[in-house]
N, CA and C atoms as an extended XYZ file, in Angstrom:
456
Properties=species:S:1:pos:R:3:atomname:S:1:resname:S:1:resid:I:1 pbc="F F F"
N         0.847       -1.170        0.000 N   MET     1
C         0.000        0.000        0.000 CA  MET     1
C         0.896        1.237        0.000 C   MET     1
N         0.685        2.106       -0.966 N   MET     2
C         1.482        3.331       -1.063 CA  MET     2
C         0.835        4.401       -0.201 C   MET     2
N         1.648        5.128        0.511 N   MET     3
C         1.148        6.208        1.340 CA  MET     3
C         1.523        7.521        0.674 C   MET     3
N         0.592        8.435        0.672 N   ASN     4
C         0.882        9.763        0.142 CA  ASN     4
C         1.455       10.615        1.256 C   ASN     4
N         2.556       11.248        0.948 N   HIS     5
C         3.189       12.144        1.909 CA  HIS     5
C         3.066       13.555        1.386 C   HIS     5
N         2.773       14.490        2.243 N   PRO     6
C         2.696       15.874        1.781 CA  PRO     6
C         4.040       16.290        1.198 C   PRO     6
N         4.001       16.996        0.100 N   GLN     7
C         5.223       17.471       -0.538 CA  GLN     7
C         5.837       18.587        0.289 C   GLN     7
N         7.116       18.421        0.624 N   ARG     8
C         7.845       19.448        1.342 CA  ARG     8
C         9.155       19.651        0.601 C   ARG     8
N         9.559       20.857        0.512 N   SER     9
C        10.805       21.133       -0.184 CA  SER     9
C        11.982       20.784        0.710 C   SER     9
N        13.125       20.517        0.083 N   LEU    10
C        14.345       20.266        0.853 CA  LEU    10
C        14.693       21.472        1.699 C   LEU    10
N        14.404       22.634        1.176 N   GLU    11
C        14.676       23.862        1.926 CA  GLU    11
C        13.885       23.879        3.233 C   GLU    11
N        12.600       23.483        3.167 N   ASP    12
C        11.770       23.412        4.374 CA  ASP    12
C        12.344       22.402        5.366 C   ASP    12
N        12.746       21.229        4.866 N   LEU    13
C        13.289       20.200        5.741 CA  LEU    13
C        14.584       20.657        6.388 C   LEU    13
N        15.487       21.235        5.607 N   ASN    14
C        16.753       21.711        6.156 CA  ASN    14
C        16.530       22.800        7.193 C   ASN    14
N        15.611       23.684        6.945 N   PHE    15
C        15.308       24.750        7.893 CA  PHE    15
C        14.818       24.154        9.212 C   PHE    15
N        13.889       23.175        9.103 N   ASN    16
C        13.337       22.568       10.313 CA  ASN    16
C        14.398       21.793       11.074 C   ASN    16
N        15.275       21.080       10.374 N   MET    17
C        16.327       20.323       11.038 CA  MET    17
C        17.296       21.264       11.742 C   MET    17
N        17.642       22.364       11.101 N   ALA    18
C        18.581       23.302       11.707 CA  ALA    18
C        17.992       23.912       12.976 C   ALA    18
N        16.704       24.088       13.004 N   LYS    19
C        16.038       24.653       14.175 CA  LYS    19
C        16.030       23.663       15.341 C   LYS    19
N        16.047       22.366       15.048 N   GLN    20
C        15.901       21.360       16.083 CA  GLN    20
C        17.232       20.859       16.645 C   GLN    20
N        18.317       20.996       15.926 N   ILE    21
C        19.587       20.412       16.338 CA  ILE    21
C        20.644       21.496       16.491 C   ILE    21
N        21.329       21.464       17.612 N   ASP    22
C        22.466       22.348       17.833 CA  ASP    22
C        23.706       21.561       17.392 C   ASP    22
N        24.144       21.790       16.159 N   PHE    23
C        25.228       20.994       15.595 CA  PHE    23
C        26.553       21.195       16.335 C   PHE    23
N        26.813       22.383       16.827 N   ASP    24
C        28.045       22.606       17.585 CA  ASP    24
C        28.052       21.757       18.855 C   ASP    24
N        26.921       21.727       19.532 N   ARG    25
C        26.808       20.928       20.756 CA  ARG    25
C        26.932       19.446       20.424 C   ARG    25
N        26.306       19.025       19.341 N   TYR    26
C        26.387       17.624       18.931 CA  TYR    26
C        27.830       17.252       18.573 C   TYR    26
N        28.521       18.123       17.877 N   GLU    27
C        29.913       17.868       17.512 CA  GLU    27
C        30.778       17.684       18.764 C   GLU    27
N        30.549       18.495       19.770 N   LYS    28
C        31.290       18.357       21.027 CA  LYS    28
C        30.969       17.021       21.696 C   LYS    28
N        29.699       16.628       21.663 N   PHE    29
C        29.293       15.336       22.212 CA  PHE    29
C        30.002       14.197       21.482 C   PHE    29
N        29.995       14.251       20.146 N   VAL    30
C        30.647       13.204       19.351 CA  VAL    30
C        32.127       13.120       19.707 C   VAL    30
N        32.784       14.276       19.835 N   ASP    31
C        34.199       14.295       20.180 CA  ASP    31
C        34.434       13.675       21.549 C   ASP    31
N        33.532       13.908       22.486 N   THR    32
C        33.664       13.391       23.847 CA  THR    32
C        33.560       11.874       23.898 C   THR    32
N        32.734       11.295       23.044 N   VAL    33
C        32.514        9.845       23.083 CA  VAL    33
C        33.311        9.112       22.008 C   VAL    33
N        34.401        9.709       21.547 N   THR    34
C        35.266        9.096       20.537 CA  THR    34
C        36.581        8.681       21.185 C   THR    34
N        37.032        7.487       20.856 N   SER    35
C        38.266        6.966       21.464 CA  SER    35
C        39.483        7.774       21.035 C   SER    35
N        40.514        7.732       21.876 N   ASP    36
C        41.768        8.417       21.557 CA  ASP    36
C        42.374        7.882       20.260 C   ASP    36
N        42.267        6.565       20.043 N   ALA    37
C        42.834        5.979       18.821 CA  ALA    37
C        42.124        6.465       17.560 C   ALA    37
N        40.925        7.009       17.719 N   SER    38
C        40.183        7.549       16.580 CA  SER    38
C        40.503        9.009       16.304 C   SER    38
N        41.154        9.661       17.255 N   THR    39
C        41.375       11.105       17.095 CA  THR    39
C        42.836       11.525       17.188 C   THR    39
N        43.709       10.614       17.614 N   ASP    40
C        45.102       10.985       17.857 CA  ASP    40
C        46.018        9.961       17.180 C   ASP    40
N        46.886       10.452       16.296 N   PHE    41
C        47.750        9.548       15.538 CA  PHE    41
C        48.647        8.715       16.446 C   PHE    41
N        49.220        9.309       17.466 N   VAL    42
C        50.111        8.573       18.364 CA  VAL    42
C        49.332        7.473       19.088 C   VAL    42
N        48.134        7.781       19.560 N   ALA    43
C        47.302        6.773       20.217 CA  ALA    43
C        46.940        5.651       19.237 C   ALA    43
N        46.631        6.019       18.005 N   LEU    44
C        46.331        5.018       16.978 CA  LEU    44
C        47.554        4.148       16.714 C   LEU    44
N        48.692        4.779       16.558 N   SER    45
C        49.932        4.048       16.307 CA  SER    45
C        50.242        3.098       17.460 C   SER    45
N        50.101        3.578       18.683 N   ASP    46
C        50.340        2.737       19.860 CA  ASP    46
C        49.391        1.537       19.869 C   ASP    46
N        48.142        1.771       19.516 N   ARG    47
C        47.150        0.682       19.503 CA  ARG    47
C        47.490       -0.344       18.431 C   ARG    47
N        47.925        0.117       17.273 N   LEU    48
C        48.310       -0.807       16.203 CA  LEU    48
C        49.499       -1.661       16.639 C   LEU    48
N        50.476       -1.052       17.291 N   VAL    49
C        51.634       -1.798       17.802 CA  VAL    49
C        51.171       -2.823       18.831 C   VAL    49
N        50.295       -2.415       19.737 N   GLU    50
C        49.782       -3.329       20.764 CA  GLU    50
C        49.073       -4.523       20.131 C   GLU    50
N        48.234       -4.265       19.137 N   LEU    51
C        47.529       -5.350       18.458 CA  LEU    51
C        48.513       -6.266       17.743 C   LEU    51
N        49.509       -5.677       17.101 N   ASP    52
C        50.525       -6.458       16.404 CA  ASP    52
C        51.282       -7.347       17.379 C   ASP    52
N        51.627       -6.805       18.537 N   GLU    53
C        52.346       -7.581       19.554 CA  GLU    53
C        51.508       -8.730       20.102 C   GLU    53
N        50.188       -8.582       20.063 N   LYS    54
C        49.282       -9.645       20.529 CA  LYS    54
C        49.051      -10.705       19.445 C   LYS    54
N        49.601      -10.468       18.242 N   GLY    55
C        49.481      -11.451       17.170 CA  GLY    55
C        48.399      -11.163       16.153 C   GLY    55
N        47.723      -10.050       16.281 N   ALA    56
C        46.696       -9.694       15.294 CA  ALA    56
C        47.385       -9.262       14.005 C   ALA    56
N        46.974       -9.821       12.911 N   ASN    57
C        47.494       -9.395       11.619 CA  ASN    57
C        46.649       -8.193       11.196 C   ASN    57
N        46.866       -7.093       11.887 N   ILE    58
C        45.978       -5.943       11.769 CA  ILE    58
C        45.976       -5.339       10.377 C   ILE    58
N        47.112       -5.398        9.691 N   GLU    59
C        47.158       -4.842        8.335 CA  GLU    59
C        46.206       -5.600        7.413 C   GLU    59
N        46.285       -6.935        7.474 N   ARG    60
C        45.423       -7.749        6.614 CA  ARG    60
C        43.967       -7.675        7.082 C   ARG    60
N        43.747       -7.631        8.408 N   LEU    61
C        42.376       -7.496        8.916 CA  LEU    61
C        41.746       -6.176        8.471 C   LEU    61
N        42.512       -5.112        8.540 N   LEU    62
C        41.993       -3.815        8.110 CA  LEU    62
C        41.711       -3.810        6.611 C   LEU    62
N        42.632       -4.387        5.845 N   THR    63
C        42.410       -4.505        4.402 CA  THR    63
C        41.114       -5.269        4.134 C   THR    63
N        40.939       -6.387        4.847 N   ALA    64
C        39.746       -7.215        4.657 CA  ALA    64
C        38.476       -6.471        5.068 C   ALA    64
N        38.500       -5.862        6.250 N   GLY    65
C        37.299       -5.183        6.744 CA  GLY    65
C        36.863       -4.027        5.859 C   GLY    65
N        37.814       -3.200        5.485 N   VAL    66
C        37.490       -2.065        4.610 CA  VAL    66
C        37.008       -2.584        3.248 C   VAL    66
N        37.720       -3.572        2.714 N   GLY    67
C        37.374       -4.089        1.394 CA  GLY    67
C        36.027       -4.785        1.344 C   GLY    67
N        35.733       -5.602        2.351 N   ILE    68
C        34.442       -6.303        2.387 CA  ILE    68
C        33.300       -5.293        2.382 C   ILE    68
N        33.436       -4.254        3.170 N   ASN    69
C        32.373       -3.256        3.223 CA  ASN    69
C        32.286       -2.435        1.945 C   ASN    69
N        33.414       -2.075        1.373 N   ALA    70
C        33.399       -1.296        0.126 CA  ALA    70
C        32.803       -2.111       -1.010 C   ALA    70
N        33.257       -3.335       -1.165 N   GLU    71
C        32.758       -4.170       -2.265 CA  GLU    71
C        31.306       -4.586       -2.024 C   GLU    71
N        30.943       -4.825       -0.754 N   GLY    72
C        29.541       -5.117       -0.445 CA  GLY    72
C        28.648       -3.947       -0.827 C   GLY    72
N        29.153       -2.737       -0.609 N   GLY    73
C        28.415       -1.544       -1.013 CA  GLY    73
C        28.255       -1.461       -2.521 C   GLY    73
N        29.302       -1.838       -3.245 N   GLU    74
C        29.205       -1.827       -4.710 CA  GLU    74
C        28.190       -2.862       -5.194 C   GLU    74
N        28.184       -4.038       -4.577 N   PHE    75
C        27.209       -5.077       -4.917 CA  PHE    75
C        25.788       -4.577       -4.645 C   PHE    75
N        25.607       -3.970       -3.470 N   LEU    76
C        24.295       -3.463       -3.081 CA  LEU    76
C        23.852       -2.296       -3.970 C   LEU    76
N        24.801       -1.507       -4.437 N   GLU    77
C        24.481       -0.378       -5.322 CA  GLU    77
C        23.780       -0.859       -6.595 C   GLU    77
N        24.232       -1.969       -7.150 N   ILE    78
C        23.596       -2.524       -8.349 CA  ILE    78
C        22.164       -2.935       -8.035 C   ILE    78
N        21.988       -3.614       -6.904 N   ILE    79
C        20.648       -4.055       -6.502 CA  ILE    79
C        19.749       -2.849       -6.252 C   ILE    79
N        20.284       -1.839       -5.564 N   LYS    80
C        19.515       -0.612       -5.295 CA  LYS    80
C        19.020        0.003       -6.596 C   LYS    80
N        19.897        0.097       -7.569 N   LYS    81
C        19.510        0.718       -8.835 CA  LYS    81
C        18.477       -0.123       -9.576 C   LYS    81
N        18.548       -1.454       -9.451 N   MET    82
C        17.535       -2.296      -10.082 CA  MET    82
C        16.178       -2.092       -9.420 C   MET    82
N        16.175       -2.033       -8.099 N   ILE    83
C        14.904       -1.933       -7.378 CA  ILE    83
C        14.307       -0.533       -7.473 C   ILE    83
N        15.108        0.485       -7.201 N   PHE    84
C        14.565        1.828       -7.034 CA  PHE    84
C        14.731        2.741       -8.237 C   PHE    84
N        15.623        2.388       -9.159 N   GLN    85
C        15.899        3.311      -10.261 CA  GLN    85
C        15.648        2.706      -11.631 C   GLN    85
N        15.050        1.525      -11.675 N   GLY    86
C        14.653        0.949      -12.950 CA  GLY    86
C        15.750        0.251      -13.726 C   GLY    86
N        16.916        0.051      -13.139 N   LYS    87
C        18.001       -0.657      -13.824 CA  LYS    87
C        17.510       -2.086      -14.092 C   LYS    87
N        17.745       -2.617      -15.282 N   PRO    88
C        17.210       -3.953      -15.591 CA  PRO    88
C        18.030       -5.068      -14.955 C   PRO    88
N        17.388       -6.187      -14.716 N   PHE    89
C        18.131       -7.396      -14.376 CA  PHE    89
C        18.418       -8.074      -15.694 C   PHE    89
N        19.621       -7.878      -16.190 N   ASN    90
C        20.019       -8.465      -17.460 CA  ASN    90
C        21.394       -9.103      -17.297 C   ASN    90
N        21.921       -9.647      -18.381 N   GLU    91
C        23.200      -10.357      -18.306 CA  GLU    91
C        24.345       -9.435      -17.896 C   GLU    91
N        24.339       -8.187      -18.350 N   ASP    92
C        25.403       -7.242      -17.978 CA  ASP    92
C        25.401       -6.967      -16.472 C   ASP    92
N        24.223       -6.717      -15.914 N   ASN    93
C        24.145       -6.427      -14.482 CA  ASN    93
C        24.384       -7.671      -13.645 C   ASN    93
N        23.944       -8.821      -14.135 N   ARG    94
C        24.246      -10.082      -13.450 CA  ARG    94
C        25.755      -10.285      -13.417 C   ARG    94
N        26.407      -10.081      -14.539 N   GLU    95
C        27.863      -10.228      -14.617 CA  GLU    95
C        28.563       -9.241      -13.681 C   GLU    95
N        28.062       -8.022      -13.625 N   HIS    96
C        28.645       -7.009      -12.739 CA  HIS    96
C        28.550       -7.472      -11.282 C   HIS    96
N        27.398       -8.040      -10.901 N   MET    97
C        27.252       -8.538       -9.528 CA  MET    97
C        28.214       -9.699       -9.252 C   MET    97
N        28.408      -10.566      -10.224 N   ILE    98
C        29.330      -11.686      -10.056 CA  ILE    98
C        30.755      -11.165       -9.875 C   ILE    98
N        31.126      -10.151      -10.643 N   ILE    99
C        32.453       -9.547      -10.504 CA  ILE    99
C        32.627       -8.955       -9.109 C   ILE    99
N        31.605       -8.252       -8.613 N   GLU   100
C        31.690       -7.678       -7.265 CA  GLU   100
C        31.764       -8.781       -6.211 C   GLU   100
N        31.059       -9.891       -6.411 N   LEU   101
C        31.164      -11.025       -5.483 CA  LEU   101
C        32.585      -11.577       -5.477 C   LEU   101
N        33.217      -11.616       -6.644 N   GLY   102
C        34.610      -12.050       -6.708 CA  GLY   102
C        35.507      -11.140       -5.891 C   GLY   102
N        35.270       -9.825       -6.000 N   ASP   103
C        36.039       -8.877       -5.191 CA  ASP   103
C        35.801       -9.115       -3.703 C   ASP   103
N        34.544       -9.358       -3.338 N   LEU   104
C        34.226       -9.675       -1.944 CA  LEU   104
C        34.992      -10.914       -1.475 C   LEU   104
N        35.013      -11.931       -2.314 N   MET   105
C        35.694      -13.170       -1.945 CA  MET   105
C        37.193      -12.942       -1.759 C   MET   105
N        37.777      -12.043       -2.554 N   TRP   106
C        39.191      -11.716       -2.401 CA  TRP   106
C        39.440      -11.162       -0.997 C   TRP   106
N        38.558      -10.276       -0.565 N   TYR   107
C        38.709       -9.689        0.763 CA  TYR   107
C        38.368      -10.686        1.878 C   TYR   107
N        37.402      -11.553        1.656 N   VAL   108
C        37.096      -12.606        2.629 CA  VAL   108
C        38.322      -13.510        2.787 C   VAL   108
N        38.983      -13.794        1.686 N   THR   109
C        40.199      -14.607        1.745 CA  THR   109
C        41.287      -13.889        2.536 C   THR   109
N        41.383      -12.577        2.390 N   GLN   110
C        42.324      -11.804        3.200 CA  GLN   110
C        42.025      -11.991        4.688 C   GLN   110
N        40.737      -11.936        5.037 N   ALA   111
C        40.338      -12.114        6.440 CA  ALA   111
C        40.677      -13.515        6.925 C   ALA   111
N        40.416      -14.514        6.105 N   CYS   112
C        40.757      -15.889        6.489 CA  CYS   112
C        42.258      -16.031        6.713 C   CYS   112
N        43.039      -15.426        5.847 N   MET   113
C        44.488      -15.485        6.002 CA  MET   113
C        44.922      -14.785        7.292 C   MET   113
N        44.332      -13.635        7.575 N   ALA   114
C        44.692      -12.891        8.782 CA  ALA   114
C        44.340      -13.675       10.043 C   ALA   114
N        43.234      -14.382       10.002 N   LEU   115
C        42.769      -15.142       11.169 CA  LEU   115
C        43.310      -16.568       11.189 C   LEU   115
N        44.083      -16.907       10.143 N   GLU   116
C        44.661      -18.239       10.020 CA  GLU   116
C        43.599      -19.325       10.152 C   GLU   116
N        42.539      -19.163        9.363 N   VAL   117
C        41.440      -20.122        9.360 CA  VAL   117
C        41.098      -20.449        7.903 C   VAL   117
N        41.005      -21.741        7.580 N   PRO   118
C        40.631      -22.091        6.212 CA  PRO   118
C        39.182      -21.696        5.926 C   PRO   118
N        38.920      -21.336        4.679 N   PHE   119
C        37.584      -20.901        4.278 CA  PHE   119
C        36.549      -21.985        4.581 C   PHE   119
N        36.896      -23.256        4.328 N   ASP   120
C        35.925      -24.324        4.568 CA  ASP   120
C        35.563      -24.443        6.043 C   ASP   120
N        36.493      -24.077        6.948 N   GLU   121
C        36.162      -24.083        8.383 CA  GLU   121
C        35.175      -22.964        8.716 C   GLU   121
N        35.338      -21.813        8.074 N   VAL   122
C        34.400      -20.707        8.274 CA  VAL   122
C        32.995      -21.153        7.860 C   VAL   122
N        32.896      -21.807        6.712 N   ILE   123
C        31.597      -22.295        6.226 CA  ILE   123
C        31.041      -23.347        7.184 C   ILE   123
N        31.883      -24.278        7.635 N   ALA   124
C        31.424      -25.330        8.559 CA  ALA   124
C        30.900      -24.724        9.852 C   ALA   124
N        31.589      -23.705       10.371 N   ARG   125
C        31.123      -23.056       11.607 CA  ARG   125
C        29.801      -22.323       11.374 C   ARG   125
N        29.643      -21.746       10.194 N   ASN   126
C        28.396      -21.059        9.881 CA  ASN   126
C        27.240      -22.054        9.819 C   ASN   126
N        27.474      -23.201        9.193 N   VAL   127
C        26.439      -24.234        9.112 CA  VAL   127
C        26.061      -24.701       10.517 C   VAL   127
N        27.062      -24.944       11.350 N   LYS   128
C        26.808      -25.391       12.738 CA  LYS   128
C        25.981      -24.351       13.491 C   LYS   128
N        26.337      -23.074       13.342 N   LYS   129
C        25.600      -22.001       14.014 CA  LYS   129
C        24.141      -21.982       13.555 C   LYS   129
N        23.922      -22.095       12.251 N   LEU   130
C        22.557      -22.015       11.721 CA  LEU   130
C        21.742      -23.257       12.071 C   LEU   130
N        22.385      -24.414       12.117 N   GLU   131
C        21.671      -25.632       12.535 CA  GLU   131
C        21.206      -25.507       13.989 C   GLU   131
N        22.049      -24.898       14.815 N   LYS   132
C        21.668      -24.691       16.217 CA  LYS   132
C        20.547      -23.651       16.321 C   LYS   132
N        20.636      -22.583       15.510 N   ARG   133
C        19.634      -21.520       15.566 CA  ARG   133
C        18.273      -22.012       15.082 C   ARG   133
N        18.267      -22.855       14.062 N   TYR   134
C        17.020      -23.337       13.468 CA  TYR   134
C        16.925      -24.850       13.669 C   TYR   134
N        16.539      -25.272       14.892 N   PRO   135
C        16.537      -26.704       15.213 CA  PRO   135
C        15.608      -27.536       14.333 C   PRO   135
N        14.629      -26.920       13.713 N   GLY   136
C        13.740      -27.661       12.820 CA  GLY   136
C        14.336      -27.870       11.441 C   GLY   136
N        15.483      -27.283       11.194 N   GLY   137
C        16.148      -27.472        9.910 CA  GLY   137
C        15.705      -26.525        8.816 C   GLY   137
N        14.880      -25.535        9.167 N   ALA   138
C        14.415      -24.569        8.171 CA  ALA   138
C        14.292      -23.202        8.847 C   ALA   138
N        14.311      -22.172        8.029 N   PHE   139
C        14.157      -20.810        8.556 CA  PHE   139
C        12.869      -20.698        9.342 C   PHE   139
N        12.948      -20.008       10.462 N   ASP   140
C        11.792      -19.766       11.305 CA  ASP   140
C        11.903      -18.341       11.840 C   ASP   140
N        10.884      -17.518       11.593 N   VAL   141
C        10.919      -16.122       12.012 CA  VAL   141
C        11.145      -16.013       13.513 C   VAL   141
N        10.503      -16.874       14.287 N   TYR   142
C        10.643      -16.807       15.737 CA  TYR   142
C        12.113      -16.922       16.145 C   TYR   142
N        12.788      -17.947       15.639 N   TYR   143
C        14.191      -18.150       16.020 CA  TYR   143
C        15.102      -17.090       15.422 C   TYR   143
N        14.686      -16.524       14.316 N   SER   144
C        15.461      -15.451       13.700 CA  SER   144
C        15.479      -14.222       14.603 C   SER   144
N        14.348      -13.953       15.238 N   GLU   145
C        14.207      -12.763       16.079 CA  GLU   145
C        14.505      -13.018       17.549 C   GLU   145
N        14.391      -14.256       17.998 N   ASN   146
C        14.566      -14.604       19.413 CA  ASN   146
C        15.725      -15.581       19.529 C   ASN   146
N        16.909      -15.033       19.655 N   ARG   147
C        18.114      -15.843       19.652 CA  ARG   147
C        18.413      -16.382       21.047 C   ARG   147
N        18.983      -17.564       21.067 N   ALA   148
C        19.435      -18.173       22.321 CA  ALA   148
C        20.654      -17.420       22.830 C   ALA   148
N        20.889      -17.490       24.136 N   GLU   149
C        22.058      -16.839       24.714 CA  GLU   149
C        23.328      -17.378       24.049 C   GLU   149
N        24.210      -16.477       23.687 N   GLY   150
C        25.449      -16.868       23.031 CA  GLY   150
C        25.349      -16.984       21.523 C   GLY   150
N        24.138      -16.869       20.975 N   ASP   151
C        23.960      -16.937       19.529 CA  ASP   151
C        24.282      -15.589       18.922 C   ASP   151
N        25.382      -15.537       18.214 N   LEU   152
C        25.796      -14.294       17.565 CA  LEU   152
C        25.057      -14.192       16.284 C   LEU   152
């Protein structure tokens, strides 16, 4: 069911938002609740050294994390344009999505290498988690929304 919304100009919306939010105060709040490693190069550098000393392959993990999210966004961008902007589902767009999935897999492999875990073990653990979450062997909305303790 489509709902009709009263037409409002962007100018009206921006004016109303500016009246409701004190951006300077919000910026100070954001700064207050931000970690030192997020705002200070020396603190960031110290944290990276600490993680490295603990055995985290932080360079590869960061590469993987940034890449997975960037490529996932590119994959989703194609879907967004098909759904909301009329882009067709055709062989070119299907191929583009497959290429983006390949890029995602490259970054997933980086993460597996950083964590020293074979890809097949990641899949096996995922299957085990889902079998535990869905004891009936099929998707169930209840179990999807009501997770057992420890179910990530």
